[in-house]
C-alpha positions as CSV (number, residue, x, y, z in Angstrom):
1,M,1.9,-1.4,-0.8
2,P,-1.2,-3.0,-0.3
3,C,-4.8,-3.1,0.6
4,S,-4.8,-0.7,3.6
5,G,-5.5,-1.4,7.0
6,I,-8.6,-0.1,9.2
7,G,-7.0,2.4,11.3
8,T,-6.6,5.9,9.9
9,A,-3.2,6.6,8.7
10,A,-2.7,3.6,6.6
11,P,-6.0,4.1,4.3
12,R,-5.4,7.7,4.0
13,A,-1.6,7.1,2.5
14,D,-2.7,4.0,0.3
15,A,-5.9,5.8,-0.9
16,R,-3.9,9.0,-2.1
17,T,-1.2,6.8,-3.7
18,L,-3.5,4.5,-5.4
19,F,-5.9,7.1,-6.9
20,L,-3.9,10.0,-7.7
21,D,-0.2,8.6,-8.5
22,P,-0.7,7.2,-12.1
23,P,2.4,4.7,-11.8
24,C,0.7,3.1,-9.0
25,R,-2.2,2.2,-11.2
26,E,0.3,0.5,-13.5
27,L,1.5,-1.4,-10.5
28,Y,-1.5,-3.6,-9.8
29,A,-2.4,-6.2,-12.4
30,D,-6.2,-5.7,-11.0
31,W,-6.1,-2.0,-10.3
32,R,-10.0,-2.0,-9.7
33,R,-9.9,-5.0,-7.3
34,K,-7.2,-3.2,-5.2
35,A,-9.1,0.2,-5.3
36,R,-12.4,-1.3,-4.3
37,A,-10.5,-2.8,-1.3
38,V,-9.3,0.5,-0.2
39,V,-12.4,2.4,-0.8
40,G,-14.1,-0.5,1.6
41,N,-11.6,0.1,4.3
42,L,-11.7,3.9,3.8
43,R,-15.6,3.8,4.6
44,I,-14.8,1.6,7.7
45,A,-12.2,4.4,8.7
46,V,-14.8,7.0,8.4
47,S,-17.7,5.2,10.1
48,S,-15.1,4.8,13.3
49,H,-13.9,8.4,13.0
50,P,-16.6,10.6,11.5
51,E,-15.3,13.5,12.9
52,D,-11.7,13.2,11.8
53,P,-10.7,16.3,9.8
54,L,-7.8,14.6,7.8
55,L,-10.0,11.8,6.7
56,A,-12.6,14.4,5.6
57,A,-10.2,16.1,3.9
58,L,-9.0,13.1,1.9
59,I,-12.3,12.2,0.9
60,G,-13.0,15.7,-0.4
61,E,-9.7,15.6,-2.3
62,L,-10.2,12.2,-3.9
63,R,-13.9,13.1,-5.0
64,M,-12.4,16.2,-6.6
65,K,-9.5,14.5,-8.4
66,S,-10.5,11.0,-9.0
67,P,-13.6,10.0,-10.9
68,E,-12.7,6.4,-10.2
69,F,-12.9,7.1,-6.5
70,V,-16.3,9.0,-7.1
71,A,-17.8,6.1,-8.6
72,L,-16.4,3.7,-6.1
73,W,-17.3,5.7,-3.3
74,A,-21.0,6.1,-4.4
75,D,-21.4,2.4,-4.3
76,H,-21.5,2.4,-0.6
77,R,-20.1,-1.2,-0.1
78,V,-18.4,-1.7,3.0
79,A,-16.1,-4.7,3.0
80,P,-12.8,-4.7,5.2
81,C,-10.0,-6.2,3.5
82,D,-8.1,-8.1,6.1
83,A,-6.5,-10.6,3.5
84,A,-6.0,-10.5,-0.3
85,S,-3.7,-11.4,-2.8
86,Y,-2.3,-9.2,-5.6
87,E,-0.3,-9.6,-8.8
88,L,2.0,-6.6,-9.0
89,H,4.1,-5.5,-12.1
90,H,7.6,-4.5,-10.7
91,P,9.6,-2.5,-13.5
92,A,12.9,-4.5,-12.3
93,V,11.7,-8.0,-11.5
94,G,8.4,-8.3,-13.4
95,M,5.3,-9.9,-12.1
96,V,5.2,-10.6,-8.1
97,T,2.5,-12.2,-6.5
98,V,2.1,-11.1,-2.8
99,T,-0.5,-12.1,0.0
100,Q,-1.2,-9.2,2.1
101,Q,-2.7,-9.5,5.5
102,T,-3.8,-6.7,7.9
103,R,-4.0,-7.7,11.6
104,S,-5.2,-5.6,14.5
105,V,-2.9,-4.7,17.4
106,A,-4.9,-5.9,20.6
107,R,-3.3,-3.0,23.1
108,A,-3.7,-0.3,20.2
109,P,-6.9,-0.7,18.4
110,E,-6.2,2.3,16.3
111,Q,-3.2,0.6,14.9
112,V,-2.9,-2.3,12.5
113,L,0.1,-4.2,11.2
114,I,0.1,-4.9,7.5
115,M,2.3,-7.9,6.3
116,C,3.2,-8.9,2.8
117,T,4.3,-12.2,2.2
118,T,5.1,-14.7,-0.8
119,S,4.7,-18.4,-1.4
120,A,7.8,-20.2,-0.3
121,G,10.0,-21.3,-3.3
122,S,7.9,-19.3,-5.7
123,S,9.3,-16.9,-8.4
124,S,7.9,-14.0,-6.4
125,E,10.1,-15.1,-3.3
126,E,13.1,-15.2,-5.5
127,A,12.1,-11.8,-7.0
128,L,11.7,-10.0,-3.7
129,A,15.1,-11.6,-2.6
130,L,16.7,-9.9,-5.6
131,L,15.1,-6.6,-4.8
132,R,16.5,-7.1,-1.1
133,Q,20.1,-7.7,-2.2
134,A,19.8,-4.6,-4.7
135,G,18.6,-2.6,-1.6
136,S,21.4,-3.9,0.7
137,G,23.9,-3.1,-2.1
138,E,22.9,0.4,-2.4
139,R,23.0,1.0,1.4
140,R,26.7,-0.4,1.5
141,T,27.7,2.0,-1.1
142,R,26.3,5.0,0.6
143,T,27.9,4.2,3.9
144,V,31.4,3.5,2.5
145,P,33.6,6.7,2.6
146,S,35.2,7.9,-0.3
147,E,39.0,8.2,-0.8
148,K,38.8,11.8,-0.3
149,D,37.0,11.4,3.1
150,T,39.6,8.8,4.2
151,R,42.6,11.3,3.3
152,Q,41.3,14.2,5.3
């Protein structure tokens, strides 16, 4: 979840979640810094796509529903966020520090690749490994047929 890319789809989803989903606000240790980065990327997206009706609708929705968005949008700063580190409060594993990098796709300039990494050997890497294990265990349980299914 992370500082959004500069294309149009990533900032839309990231911005809506960041400003309108209260649990997301609790996820970031420095929510305001993350919000500032998302607004900067939204400004870049709007300048690249001034006629995009979905971006216009998103800006309108955020201006109506989020006073914090209104204040940051009025600031008019444009600063692309192509790399940043964020501290996240994960409810299951605690504090996780991720570095998010956004890269352009040369053959598809409207697309970006967003990567989140942790430092090798860090407690954040261990926390993500735990989450990965928990997720893979859930998938396995869902795909194993029940006794009732195997008898039929």
